[in-house]
C-alpha positions in Angstrom: -63.7 183.0 -15.7 -65.8 183.8 -12.6 -68.3 186.6 -13.0 -67.9 186.5 -16.8 -68.5 183.0 -18.1 -71.3 182.4 -15.6 -73.1 185.5 -16.9 -72.8 184.4 -20.5 -74.3 180.8 -20.3 -76.4 180.2 -23.4 -78.9 178.0 -21.5 -79.5 180.6 -18.8 -79.7 183.4 -21.4 -82.4 181.4 -23.3 -84.4 180.8 -20.1 -84.2 184.5 -19.1 -85.3 185.6 -22.6 -88.3 183.3 -22.3 -89.2 184.8 -19.0 -89.0 188.3 -20.5 -91.3 187.3 -23.3 -93.8 185.8 -20.8 -93.8 188.9 -18.7 -93.9 191.3 -21.6 -96.9 189.7 -23.2 -98.3 191.4 -26.3 -100.8 194.0 -24.9 -98.3 196.8 -24.0 -95.3 198.5 -25.4 -92.4 199.1 -23.0 -89.8 201.9 -23.3 -86.8 201.4 -21.1 -83.8 203.7 -21.0 -80.3 202.4 -20.3 -78.5 205.4 -18.9 -75.0 204.1 -19.1 -73.0 204.2 -22.4 -71.4 200.9 -21.3 -74.8 199.3 -21.3 -75.5 200.7 -24.8 -72.3 199.1 -26.1 -73.1 195.8 -24.4 -76.6 195.8 -26.0 -75.2 196.0 -29.5 -72.1 193.9 -28.8 -74.0 190.9 -27.5 -76.9 191.3 -29.9 -79.4 191.5 -27.0 -82.0 193.4 -29.1 -82.3 190.3 -31.3 -83.7 188.2 -28.4 -86.0 190.7 -26.9 -89.7 190.9 -28.0 -90.6 193.7 -30.3 -92.7 195.4 -27.6 -89.7 196.1 -25.5 -87.8 199.2 -26.8 -84.4 200.1 -25.4 -83.8 203.9 -25.4 -80.2 205.1 -25.3 -79.5 207.7 -22.6 -76.8 210.4 -22.0 -74.4 208.1 -20.2 -71.3 208.7 -22.3 -69.3 211.6 -20.8 -67.4 212.2 -24.0 -70.6 212.4 -26.0 -72.3 215.0 -23.8 -69.3 217.3 -23.7 -70.1 220.5 -25.7 -67.6 221.4 -28.5 -66.8 224.7 -26.8 -65.2 222.9 -23.8 -62.9 221.0 -26.2 -61.9 224.3 -27.8 -61.3 225.9 -24.4 -59.0 223.0 -23.3 -57.1 223.2 -26.6 -56.8 227.0 -26.2 -54.9 226.4 -23.0 -52.7 223.8 -24.5 -51.6 226.2 -27.3 -49.8 228.3 -24.7 -46.0 227.8 -24.6 -44.7 225.0 -22.5 -48.0 223.3 -21.9 -48.5 219.5 -22.2 -52.1 218.5 -23.0 -52.8 215.1 -21.3 -56.1 213.2 -21.7 -57.7 209.8 -22.0 -57.5 208.1 -25.3 -61.2 208.4 -26.1 -60.8 212.2 -26.0 -58.2 212.2 -28.7 -60.5 212.1 -31.7 -63.4 214.3 -30.3 -63.7 217.2 -32.8 -63.5 220.8 -31.7 -64.1 223.7 -34.2 -60.4 223.6 -35.1 -60.0 219.9 -35.1 -59.5 217.2 -32.5 -56.6 216.9 -30.0 -55.1 214.2 -32.2 -55.1 216.6 -35.2 -53.6 219.3 -33.0 -50.8 216.8 -32.1 -50.1 216.3 -35.8 -49.7 220.1 -36.1 -47.1 220.1 -33.4 -49.0 220.5 -30.1 -47.6 218.4 -27.2 -50.5 216.1 -26.7 -50.2 212.9 -24.6 -52.5 210.0 -24.0 -52.7 208.9 -20.4 -54.5 206.0 -18.7 -55.2 207.8 -15.4 -54.8 211.2 -13.8 -51.8 209.8 -11.9 -50.1 209.2 -15.2 -50.5 212.9 -15.9 -49.1 213.8 -12.5 -46.1 211.5 -13.4 -45.6 213.5 -16.6 -45.4 216.7 -14.5 -42.8 215.1 -12.3 -40.7 214.1 -15.3 -41.1 217.4 -17.0 -40.5 220.1 -14.3 -39.8 222.7 -17.0 -43.3 222.1 -18.6 -46.8 222.6 -17.3 -49.0 219.5 -17.6 -52.8 220.1 -18.0 -55.0 217.1 -17.5 -58.3 217.2 -19.4 -60.5 215.5 -16.8 -63.7 214.0 -18.0 -66.3 211.5 -16.8 -69.2 211.0 -14.4 -68.8 210.2 -10.7 -67.0 207.0 -11.9 -63.7 208.8 -12.7 -64.0 211.9 -10.5 -62.5 210.2 -7.4 -59.3 209.4 -9.2 -59.0 213.0 -10.3 -59.6 214.2 -6.8 -57.1 211.8 -5.3 -54.5 212.9 -7.8 -54.9 216.6 -6.8 -54.7 215.6 -3.1 -51.4 213.9 -3.9 -50.1 216.8 -6.0 -50.7 219.2 -3.1 -49.1 216.8 -0.6 -46.0 216.5 -2.9 -45.9 220.2 -3.6 -46.1 219.7 -7.4 -46.8 223.1 -9.0 -46.5 222.4 -12.7 -49.8 220.4 -12.8 -53.4 221.5 -13.3 -56.8 220.0 -14.1 -59.3 221.2 -16.7 -62.3 219.8 -15.0 -65.2 218.5 -17.0 -66.6 215.9 -14.6 -70.4 215.7 -14.7 -73.1 214.2 -12.4 -75.7 211.7 -13.5 -78.7 212.6 -11.4 -79.4 216.1 -12.9 -79.2 214.6 -16.4 -81.8 212.0 -15.6 -84.0 214.7 -14.1 -83.6 216.8 -17.3 -84.7 213.8 -19.4 -87.7 213.2 -17.3 -88.6 216.8 -17.6 -88.4 216.7 -21.4 -91.9 217.0 -22.9 -91.1 214.7 -25.8 -89.8 211.8 -23.7 -92.0 209.0 -22.5 -90.3 206.3 -20.5 -91.6 203.4 -18.4 -88.4 202.4 -16.6 -84.7 202.8 -16.2 -81.7 200.4 -16.4 -79.5 202.2 -13.9 -75.8 202.8 -14.5 -73.5 200.2 -13.1 -70.2 202.1 -13.1 -71.5 205.3 -11.6 -73.3 203.4 -8.9 -70.1 201.8 -7.7 -69.3 205.3 -6.4 -72.6 206.9 -5.6 -74.6 203.8 -4.6 -78.3 203.2 -5.2 -79.9 205.7 -2.8 -79.6 208.7 -5.0 -82.1 207.1 -7.5 -84.9 206.8 -5.0 -86.5 210.0 -6.1 -87.1 208.5 -9.5 -89.2 205.8 -8.0 -90.9 207.9 -5.3 -91.5 211.1 -7.2 -91.6 210.0 -10.9 -93.1 206.5 -10.3 -90.5 204.9 -12.6 -88.9 201.6 -11.6 -85.1 201.6 -11.8 -82.7 198.6 -11.6 -79.0 199.1 -11.3 -77.4 196.6 -13.7 -74.2 194.9 -14.5 -72.8 194.7 -18.1 -72.9 191.0 -19.0 -75.8 189.6 -21.1 -77.4 187.9 -18.1 -77.0 191.0 -16.0 -79.0 193.1 -18.4 -81.6 190.5 -19.2 -82.1 189.9 -15.4 -82.5 193.6 -14.9 -85.2 193.7 -17.6 -87.0 190.8 -15.9 -86.9 192.8 -12.6 -88.2 195.9 -14.3 -91.1 194.0 -16.0 -92.0 192.4 -12.7 -92.3 195.8 -11.0 -94.3 197.2 -13.9 -96.7 194.2 -14.0 -97.2 194.6 -10.2 -97.7 198.4 -10.5 -94.6 199.0 -8.4 -91.9 201.6 -8.7 -88.8 201.1 -6.6 -85.0 201.0 -6.8 -83.4 197.5 -7.1 -79.8 196.5 -7.3 -79.1 193.7 -9.7 -75.3 194.4 -9.6 -74.9 193.5 -5.9 -71.6 191.8 -6.5 -70.0 195.2 -7.3 -72.4 198.0 -6.2 -72.9 198.7 -2.5 -76.2 200.3 -1.7 -74.5 203.3 0.0 -71.7 203.6 -2.5 -68.0 204.0 -2.0 -67.7 206.2 1.0 -64.0 206.7 0.7 -64.4 207.9 -2.9 -67.3 210.2 -2.0 -65.2 211.7 0.8 -62.3 212.4 -1.7 -64.8 214.1 -4.1 -66.3 216.2 -1.3 -62.8 217.3 -0.3 -61.8 218.5 -3.7 -64.9 219.4 -5.7 -68.0 221.5 -5.5 -71.0 221.7 -7.7 -71.1 224.3 -10.6 -74.2 226.4 -10.7 -74.9 225.1 -14.2 -73.1 223.3 -17.0 -73.8 222.9 -20.7 -74.5 219.4 -22.0 -74.5 218.5 -25.6 -78.1 217.9 -26.7 -79.6 218.8 -23.3 -78.5 222.4 -22.9 -77.6 224.0 -19.6 -78.5 221.9 -16.6 -78.2 223.3 -13.1 -75.8 221.7 -10.6 -74.9 219.0 -13.1 -71.1 219.3 -13.0 -68.2 219.6 -10.7 -65.6 222.3 -10.3 -62.4 222.4 -8.2 -63.0 224.1 -4.9 -60.9 226.9 -3.4 -58.8 224.5 -1.3 -57.3 223.1 -4.5 -57.6 226.2 -6.6 -53.8 226.1 -7.5 -54.6 223.0 -9.6 -57.6 224.5 -11.4 -56.6 225.2 -15.0 -59.6 227.5 -15.4 -58.1 229.8 -12.7 -54.4 229.4 -13.7 -55.0 230.2 -17.4 -57.2 232.6 -19.4 -60.0 230.4 -20.7 -61.9 231.8 -23.8 -65.3 230.4 -22.6 -66.2 229.4 -26.1 -69.8 228.4 -26.9 -70.2 226.5 -30.1 -73.3 225.2 -31.9 -73.1 221.6 -33.1 -73.1 221.1 -36.9 -76.7 221.6 -37.9 -77.0 218.4 -39.9 -75.7 216.3 -36.9 -78.6 215.2 -34.7 -76.6 214.3 -31.6 -79.0 216.0 -29.3 -82.0 214.0 -30.4 -80.1 210.8 -30.2 -78.7 211.6 -26.8 -82.3 212.2 -25.5 -83.5 209.0 -27.1 -85.8 210.8 -29.5 -84.0 209.4 -32.5 -82.2 206.1 -33.0 -78.6 206.4 -34.3 -79.4 205.3 -37.8 -82.1 207.9 -38.1 -79.6 210.8 -38.0 -79.1 212.2 -41.5 -75.3 211.9 -41.3 -75.1 208.4 -39.8 -72.8 206.1 -41.8 -72.4 208.7 -44.5 -70.6 211.9 -43.6 -70.3 210.7 -40.0 -68.4 207.4 -39.4 -66.0 206.2 -36.6 -63.1 207.0 -39.0 -64.4 210.5 -39.7 -66.7 211.5 -36.8 -68.8 214.7 -37.1 -70.6 214.2 -33.8 -69.2 213.0 -30.5 -71.6 210.0 -30.4 -69.5 208.5 -33.1 -66.2 209.0 -31.4 -66.3 207.1 -28.0 -66.8 203.4 -28.0 -69.6 204.1 -25.5 -71.4 206.4 -27.8 -74.6 205.0 -29.2 -73.8 205.9 -32.8 -70.3 204.2 -32.6 -71.8 201.1 -31.0 -74.6 200.9 -33.5 -72.2 201.4 -36.4 -69.8 198.7 -35.1 -72.4 196.0 -34.6 -75.9 196.7 -36.0 -74.9 198.7 -39.1 -72.2 196.3 -40.2 -74.5 193.3 -39.4 -77.1 194.8 -41.7 -74.4 195.4 -44.4 -73.3 191.8 -44.2 -76.9 190.6 -44.6 -77.2 192.7 -47.7 -74.0 191.4 -49.1 -75.0 187.8 -48.6 -78.5 188.2 -49.8 
């Protein structure tokens, strides 16, 4: 299959790994953060850590939107859904994210009307089919999914659909990267830039990382050769003493982004003054809210929202893992109290969460080695 098989060719992977080893040498330790949760999943799925030299360390960043959502926002959304006649609609990866009173799936088992949808337009379709109910879509994601939420509200307004609203939890990637770079306990040499987000925002928003922070960043695709080539590009910059933004994922990511998607977002959303991120605290201008033009579709204006703030379980170390301070297996609960079947922290729920990815591939691989030893 074009764009898949050609990026998984064993011969090219072996040659690229050899080039990485040559460029990395042995004199220096490199710490590179992959920002996107999809990259984290790909690293473990394809076993890329096994072919990288020991002096290249991949740090997992906060690029999983489900994982960075604070527990209080889940409680707020479920509080709205408990009101009579409300249908709670959300993507499947939200269904098992725990709030203080359980996950949406557990609330469904208790009788709440909870529906899995594959897009915001599916939620709007539910509203059309259920005119006597109110459908609240629990919107989540980075700039990748925000345009589809925006376009759905534009359509809802055009069609005059009144029994539909959005509980908006869309976040933006640049402030999160800035917060990581401002963290005193974080030392990074370079970034593997997010592929999905960049299809919308492009590459230009990352230029401050290179110019102001002097950190190279390469926007990468998700196949093995994509990521290995991105590491080669980063190493070449570091060896030359350069810091610039490069686009490895040119077959998908335009440098200026998707202008139609950006226009839709600008029409519907505005930046919140601040927003809470799990593990990172409150970050200014790091999330989107629905603007006054589309206020009729804003669940936070149509309903009374408790505004719950919840501290994560003390034993769970999601914050340290999200910031790259700890590896997933270094959390005290990993693989014991916290598993994909019974998650305590959000990093174990989503397939893009670093803990879930580590558990699915590295943890089980280690268990198989132990069993066969």
